[in-house]
N, C-alpha and C positions, 0 to 999 in steps of 0.2 A: 379144816386147815390142811393144806397140801404139804406133804413131807418131801424133802429132797433126799432121796435115798443115797446118792453117792456121798453126801456129807455125813449122813448118819453112819454109813459103813466106815468112813474114815475115823469117826470118833470111837466106834466100837473096836476097830482094829488097834487104834492107839491105846485104848483102855486095856485091851488084852495084852498088848506088848508091855505096857507098864506093869500090869499085874504079874506077868511072867518074869519080869526083871526084878520084882520084889518091891517096887515103889508104889505102895497102896495109897499113900498120902497124895501123891501127884495124880493118881487115878481119880481120887475123890474130888480134887480141884477141877479136873476136866468135866466130871459129871455135874458139878455145881454151876458151871458156866451157863448163864442165861443169855438168850439173845437180847440185843439192845432194842428197846421199844422206841417207836416213833414219837417225836414230841407232839403234843396236842395243842391246838390253838383254840382259845376260848373267845367267843364273841358275845358282847353284852346284848341282852334282849332288845334294848332300845335301838342299838346300831343295826341289829338284824331286821327290825321292823322298818327302818329307813331304807335298808338295802332292798327289801322286798317291794317297797313302794316304787322304786325306780324302774321304768319301762324303757330302757335305752336299747337302741338297735346296735348290732355288733359293728366293730371297726370294719370288717370285711364288707358288710352290707352297705354301710355309709360310704366307704370308698367307691364301691360299685356305682352308687347313685351319683356321686360327684363326677365319676368318669363319664357316665351317661349324659350328665348335664354339660360337660365340656364338649362331648361329641355333638350334642344337639346345638350348642352355641356355634360350633365351627361350621355347621351346615345352615345356620340362620341366614335369613334374607339380609343382604346388605342394602342399606337405605339409598345408596347411590347406585344407579343402574349402570350396567355395562351393555352397550348397544350390540345387537346382533347384526353387524354390517357385513353380510356375506356377499352381497351383490356389488360388483365392481363399480356400477354407476353410483351407488350410494357413497362409496368411499371417495370417488373422484369429484363428484359434484354435490358437496354438502350444502344444504340450504335449510336453515333453522325453521322456516315457516312451513316447509313441506316435507321435512325429514321424517321418515318412518323408521323407528328404531328397531323394529323386528318385522321385516317384510315377509317372513314365513307365516305370520299370524294376522288374520284379517281383523281381529278384535283389538289389536294394538296399533294405535296411530295417534296423531296429535289431537284429534277431535274426540278421542275416547274418554269416558269418565274413569277417573282413578278409583279403583276398589281395592279392598284388602285381600290380596291373593298371591302376594310374593312376586308380582310382576310390575314393571313400569308401564302401565296401561296407556298413559297419555304422552309418553316419550319426552317428559320434562327432565329426565335424569334422576328423579326420585322414585323409590319403590315404596308403595303403600303410604304415601305422604301427599297432602294437599296444602300448598302454601306453608310449608315447614311444619305442619301439624301431622303427627302420626295417626294412621288409621288402625294400626295394630295395637295390641294391649301388652302391658307388662305383666308377666306371670313369674312367680317366685318358687324356687325348688322347695318341695315339702317332703323331705327325706323320711320323716317319722310318721307321715300320713295323719297328722292331727288337724288338717285343714288350715294351717298357718304356715306361711313360707318364710324362708331366710332372705331378708332384704338384700343381702350381698350376692345372692345367686339368682340374678334376673335373666329372663328370656322373653323376647318380644315375639308374639305370634298373633294370628288372626283369630284363633280359638284356643281354649284352655287345653294344654297338652297333659297327658297322664303324668302323675307324680308332681304336679305343680299346683299352686294355689293363687287365687286372685288377691288374697290377703297376705300382707307382709308383717314382720314384727316378732317372729318366733326367735327367742333369744337362745334356745337350745334345740336345734332341729334334729337331735338324735334321741330326744326323750319326748314321747307323745303326751306325757302328763304336764309338760311345761310349754306354755304358750299364753298370749294375752287372753285375759278372761278366765284363766284357770283359777281354781280355789287355792289360795295361798295360806300355808301353815305358818303362823308367826314364829320367829326366832328359831327356825330349824336350819338356817344357813343355806336354804335353797330359795331362789327367786322363781316360784312356780308361775306367776302371772306376768313376768317380764316387765315389772314396773321399777326395776333397779333397786328394790329393797328386799332384804332377806329376812 
């Protein structure tokens, strides 16, 4: 236990002063003063067991993953293409049957096959789409790395990005022990397997 010497010196000086003035009773009162103890908190063993079971990620870590998700979404490929019409001839003489939407690239033209690459390969105005059907896949943010994603945090890409899952349905993406297919403990107030029953 660390002692705070200035306070001890004050008490000793006050004690000496009181003794010198003849007030022994007051000195005894100062001597008997005990420091206030901190209140203790008791946790029941059952509650402690439930607390230890939870494997939640911190608020800071979760917010960081959400911010990264928003940044990724802001850079996502837009399904409608914006033509790269840098040549004046293309701007002045637009012809739908011969229009090359990116004359700087040989592999992009009206006869090209649309592939999943984030580009409008065939100049039809749609990126990674054929006849209104997406070529890219939906991936879901998996903040707690339990291989199940949050259905409300979707990102479309040609391949699975880090921190995402192909599976959705995680009802608590901050706790890796909670996801569809997890073992559910009856009547504990927690829906571990995301079937909407606790």
